[in-house]
C-alpha positions, 0 to 999 in steps of 0.5 A: 500559471503556478499560482493556479496549479497551487490553488487547484492542489489546495482545493482538491487534495482531499478528493485526491487522497480519498481516491488514492485510499479507495484505489488501495482498498480495491487493490487489497480486497479484490478477489483472489488476493487472499493467497498472495497476502497469505504468502506475503504474511509468511515471509518472515517465518520462511527464512532459515536461522543462522547458527548465531540465532539471528534470522 
């Protein structure tokens, strides 16, 4: 049984990787995501600076 699982994984890893990539693309480019991405992009600049100059 473990050998069959290993053969299956070696045979179809590329298909699984492509499906994962497509799922990530669908998550990123779905409608309504732009506002959320803009908020996330501004996170580093939203922090107040300390007195010693570090953020």
